[in-house]
N, C-alpha and C positions, 0 to 999 in steps of 0.2 A: 241607597242604590235599589233600583227596582228589581223585581224577580227576573225580568227579561234580561237585564244587564248581567245579573249574577250567572244566569245560565249560559250566556254568551261567553263570559270570561272563563267559566269552568270548561266549556267545550273547547276553547282555544288551548288551555293548558293540557287537557287530556289528549287533544290531537297532536300537540307537539311532543308530548311524552310517548305517545303510541307510535310515532314515526320510527323510533329506535328499534321497534320490534317488527316493523313491516319489511317484507322482502325488497331488496334493492334491484333495480334493473341492471342488466349486464351479467357477465359470468363471474363466478367466485373462483378465487385462486386455488389451484390444486398442484401439489408437488409433482414434478416431472419424475417419471420412473427411469432408472438407469440400471444397467447390469454390467458388472465388471467381468471380463472374460476369464476363463480358468487357466489362461496361459501362465506357466511358472514364472516367477520373478527372476530377473537376471542376477542371481546371487552367485558370486564367484567363491564364496566361502572364505574361511580364514586359512591362510597358507601355513604349511608345515615345512619341515626340513626334508621331507621325503620327496624324491624326484620321480617323475614319470619316465617312460621309455624315451620320450623326445626331449627330456630335460626340463619340463615345466614343473612347478611346485604342485604337489597334491593339495587339495582342499581338505581341511579337517572335517571329520564326520563324528556324529554321536557325541560321546563324552569328551572328545578332543576339541570340539567346537565350544570355546569359552566366551563367545560373544554375548553381549547384553541384549535381551529382547526389547525392542522399541515399543513404547506405549505413549498414549497422550500425556500421561503424568510426567514422564521423564524427559519431555522436551520443554517444560516450563522453565523459564530463566536458564536456558541451556548454556549461556556464556559462562555461568558460574562453574561449570564442569571443568573449565580449563585452569581454574585455580590461579588466575592472574589478576591481581588487584588493579593493574593499569588498564587492562581491558574492561574490567567491571566499572571502573570510574569513567572510562570513555563512553560506554553505553549509557550510563546514568546522565552524563553531561549532554549527550546527544538527544535523549528523550526530553530533557529540560530546555535545551537551547537551540536545537537545529531549526533553522528558519523554514525549511520546506515542511517539516513536521508541524510547526506552529501554524503555518498557513493552512494545513489540512484541518487543524483544530478550529480555525476560524470558519472554514467552510462547513464544518459540522454545526457550529453555532448558528450559521445562516439557515441551515436546513431545519433546525429546531424552532427557530423563530417563525419560519415559513409554516411549519406544522401548527404552531400555536395560532397563527393567523387564520387557518382554515376553520377553526372552531367558531369563529365569528359568524359563520353562515347559520349556526343553530340559534343565535341570539337575535332579539329585535334590533333593528337599526333605527336609531333615534337621532333627529336633527333639530337643533335649536336655532331659532331665528328671531330677530327683532328689527323693527323699522320705524321711521318717522318720516312721513311724506307730506308735502304741501302741493296741491294742485289748483290750478286756476283755469277757468273757461270764460272767454269774452263773449259779448253779445252777438258777434258775427259767426260764432261756431255753430255747427249743425244742431247740437243738442240744446243750445240756448237761444236760437233764432226766434222762436215763437214768443219767448218771454222778454226778449230784448234787454235782458239783465245780465250782470256779471256774477259768476259763481266763484267763491273762494272756499277751499276746504282743506283742513288738516286732518290726517289720520295717523294714529299711533297704535302699534300692534306689537305683540310679543307672544311667542308660543313655541310648540315643538310638534314635529311630525314623527310618527312611528310606523314601521312596516316590519312584519314578521312573516317569513316564508315558512310554510308548513311542508317539511321535506317528505312528501308522501311517497314519491317514487325513488328516493335515495340518491339523487344527484349529489347533494352535499355530503352525504355519508360516504359515497364512493370517492369524492374529492379528498375527504379527510383520510380515507383508507390509503389513497395514493400518496398523500403527503407523509403519512406515517411510514409507508414503505420507503419513500425517498429518504426520510430521516434515518431509518435503520440502515439503508445503503450507505449513507454518509458516515455512520458510525463504523460500519465494516470497512469503508474506504480509509478511515483513520487507522483502524486496526491493521489494515494491509500496509499502510505507510509506516506504522510502527514495526511491523515484521521486516519490511524492506530496509528500514533504517538500522535496526539492530544487527541484521545480517551483513549489511554493507560496512558498518563500523568494524565488525569482527573480521570480515574478509580483508579490508584495507589494513587492519592491524597485523594480520598474519602475513599479508604481502610485504609489509614493512619489515617484520622480523625475518622473513625469508630473504629479503634483499640484503639486510644487514649481515646475515650469516653467509650469504654469497660473497659479500665484500670481505668478510673475515677469511673465507676459504681462499679467495684470490690473493689476499695479502700474505697469508701463511705460505702459499706456494711461491709467491714472489720472493719472499725471504730465502726459501730453500734454493730456488733457482739462481738468485743473486749470489748466494754463497758458492754454488757450483761455478758460476761465471768468474767470481773473484779468484777462486783457486786456479782455474784454467788460465786466466789472464796473468796471474802471478808466475805460473810456470812458463808461459810464453815469454814474459819479460826476462826470465832467467835463462832463456835460450833452450829450454827442454820441452816446450809446449807445442801444441798443434793449433796453428792459426785458424784452420777450418773449424775445429771444435769450438774455439773461442767465439768466432762469428756466429756459429749455430747457437751456442748458448746465449749470445747477446740478443738474437732476435726472439728467442723463446722468452727471455726476460721482458723484452719490450712488448711482445704480444700479450703477456699476462698483465703488464702494467696498463695496456690500452683497454683492458676490460673494466678497470676500476672506475674511471670517470663517468662512464654511462650508468653504472650501478649507483654511484654517489648521487648523480642527478635524479635517478629514480627514487632514491631514499628521500631526498628533499621534497619531491613531488608528493610522495605518500604521506609525509609528515604534514604538509600543508593541507592535503585533502582530508586527513583525519581531524585537523583543527576545524575546518569548515563544517564537517559532519557533526562535530561536538558543539557547534555554535560559537566557536572562538575565532579570533583573527589569526590568520596564518603566522606562524612563528611563536604563538603563545604556548605551544606544547612541546617545543623542540627539546627543552631540557629534560622533560619527563620521558620523551620517546627516544632519546639518544642512546641510552645504555641498553644494550640487548642482552637479556638473560641467557646464560649458557644452558639452555634446555630446549626441549621440543614441546609442542602443544598437542601431541597425539593423545587422545583419550581412549577409554576402553572401547574396543570395536563393537559395532552394533549390528543387529540383524532383525528381521521380522519375517514371519512365515507368509503373511499375506497383507494386502493393503485394504483395510475395511473401507467401504464406501462412505460410512459416516465420518471417517477421518478426513476424507477428501472434501466432503460437503462442509466440514467445519473450517476449511481454509477461509481466511477473510476475503480473498478476492472472489472465491466461489460464492460465498454468502452475499457479497455485494452484488454480484451479477444476478443472483436469485431474487434479491429484494427489488432490483431494478425491473426485472421481469414482472414481479408481483404488482409493482406500481402501474405498469402499462396495462395489466389486466384490469385493475380498478378504474383506470381512465376510460375504458370502453363503456363502463356504466355511466360515467359522467357524460360522455358523448351521446349515449342512447337516451339519457334522461331529458334531452332537449326535444325529443319527440312528444313528450307527455306534458299535460297542463301543469302549471305552477299555481299553488294556492297561497294566498296571503291574507293576513289580518292587518288592516290599515287603521290608523287612528290619528286624530288631530285634536289638540287641546291648546287654547290660547286666549289671549286678551286683545280686545280691539276697542278703541274709543276715538272720537273726534276731538276730545279734550284730554290733554296730558294729565291733568290733575284727577281725572276720573278713570284712568287706565286700569288701576288695580281694584276697582269696585266689582262687586259680584255681577252687576248688570252688564259688565264688559266681557264676561266669559262666553266663549263659544267652543264647540268641540264636536267630533264625530268619530264613530268607530264602526267597522263592518268588514266582511270578507270581500276578497276579489279574486279573480282568476284570469290567467293569461295562457293562451294556447296557440303555438305557431301552427297555422293552417297550411301556408304555402311559403317555402323558402327557396324555391328553385333547385331542390336537391342538395343544398349545401349541408344539411344535417346528415343525410345519408352518406355523402362523400366524406364528411368528417369522421363518421363511424368506421367506414371502410379504411380510411387512412390510419385511424387509431388501431384497428385490428392488425394492419400490416406492421405498425410499430411494435405491437405486442408479439407478433410472430418473430420479428427481428430480435427482440430481447430474449425470447425463448431460445433461438438458435445461438445467441451470444452466450447464454447460460450453459447450454450443452457444450459449446466449444470450450468454454472456460474449464468445465469439468474434465473434458478430454485432455486439454493441455496440462491440467494439474496432474492427471494420472501419468501422462507421458513424462512430465518433469520428474516425478518421483522415481519412475523406472530408470530414466536416464541417469539421474544422480546416484541411485543405488548401484547401478552397474559400474559407474566410474569409481564410486567409493570402495566397493569390494575388490575391484580389479587393481586399484592403486596399491593395495597392500602387497600383492604379488610382485608388482614392479619394484616396490621399495625393497622387498627382501632380495630380489635378484640384484639390485644395485648395491646392496650391502656386500654381497659376495664379490661383485665386480670391483668395488673400491679396495677391498682387502687384497685381491689379486693384483690390482694396479700398484698398490704400495709395495708389494713383494717384487713386482717387475722392475720398479725404479731401483730398488736396492741391488737386484741381480744385474741389471744393465750397467750400473755404476761399477760394480766389481769386475764385470767382464771388460769394461773399457779400461779400468786401471791396469788390468793384467794383459792388456793388448789383444784380447781375444775378439773384441767387437769394436766397431768405430762408434763415434759419439752420437750417430743418428739413432741408435737403439735407445740411448739415454733420453734424447729429445722426444722420441715417440712415447716412451714410457711416462715422461713428465707431463706431456700434453694429455695423454689418456687419463692420468691420475687427476689432473685439474678438472677435466670435463666430467669425469665420473663423480668426483666429490661434489661438484656443483649440481649435477643431476640428482644426487642423493639428497642434497639440501632441498632442492625444488620438489622432489617427490614427497619428502617428509612434510613440507608445507602444503602440498596438494592434498594429502590425506586429510589434514585439518580443514582445508578449504572445502573439500567434498563433504565432510561431516557438517560444516556450517550450512552448506547448500541443502543437505538432507534435512536438517532441522527446519530450514525455511520452507522446503517443499512440503513438509508435513504440517505446516500451519504456523511454525515459529513460536508456539506457545501462547498465541493470542487467545483472549477470551472475550 
């Protein structure tokens, strides 16, 4: 190799290596600044048995507030806090087999392969070709007219072409930067799907258990109301009863009975939806989900003094929006790079011979190597328009990122308000159920002693059924709100 060729090769390698340290056209991504207002959180506190002047429960203060402080660490694998092996198994099955989640994993694989493909821009492009052609020209053709002879020629060739773009202005680097941001956005999209999936499994599970407990409440009341009806009917048949009371008791029994079919249908729907979430066919989990434990799923109450901005930024949906914004910033550099010249090193090396048996001899060798440049001079404003369109897309993604962060903060505040207030509702309902139970007993005694008609008993039984059902729903809602709070704080995704 001559000294000239050595210098040319070294220059090409140094130019390619040096491109990584050259500034790239277009803006660099910078994190958007946000500020959370100093507005106090909607914290209703933990209720106590103390009453205010208007009858509401006072919130615990100081050492009486025994709630657990929320941090990033204690929301990891939050479903384990409910100490329910059925729920834990459902979450594990969902992560392994849920079809929507598996589709999100495939989309992540697509983005990673796309990212890998962008690195090809930094490598030489080589093409291999081979051919064998036979050409003939007769005496009447223009090139053979003067000689009046016939030409017959065979040509055999093989070789490759190579082209290597030297990324001076960073168009390829910006494209790779955008692809990297897209791949990271896809990873956070998968994390967001994981958060949504685990929360949805837990919510549907608590919905199922709440529905099953509502069915149990209705059936228990149905038994008690049926016993009352049987007694009244027996007395009427003996000639000492009250026909109006019997009819009133009968429609109370039928009303309670009418509640149950709707709840049973809802139970079936929730079982089927849980099976699909877990990646199973509907009906596969019925046996596992049929027996409802005699317990609640209320965990230790939670609180936090403030919502750190870093915790909101760590949410997968927020990080996904931020990476999508970063990708569009990088693509501005890709668009602007089209204004600038592109530098290439081109090379050709091959074999050519008019005789097949001599194709691989040294005298059949040919080749060339050298730099080239291409520079768009006039494109009718298309490059400028493309840059402006990309800047608009970047601004749109920036606004989408800001909106996602605003919605995340609103979601946390909304859920926290619902979570802390539901405890007060639950405590009030506990007192109401106890009073309704006493009212049923008193109304029955008054009716037996002839001091009140049976309407008082009916009203008391109706109120008891409604309040007991509300208590079950409120107990489940506290757990639902806790799950929503875990999800709003990022769901433990990393």
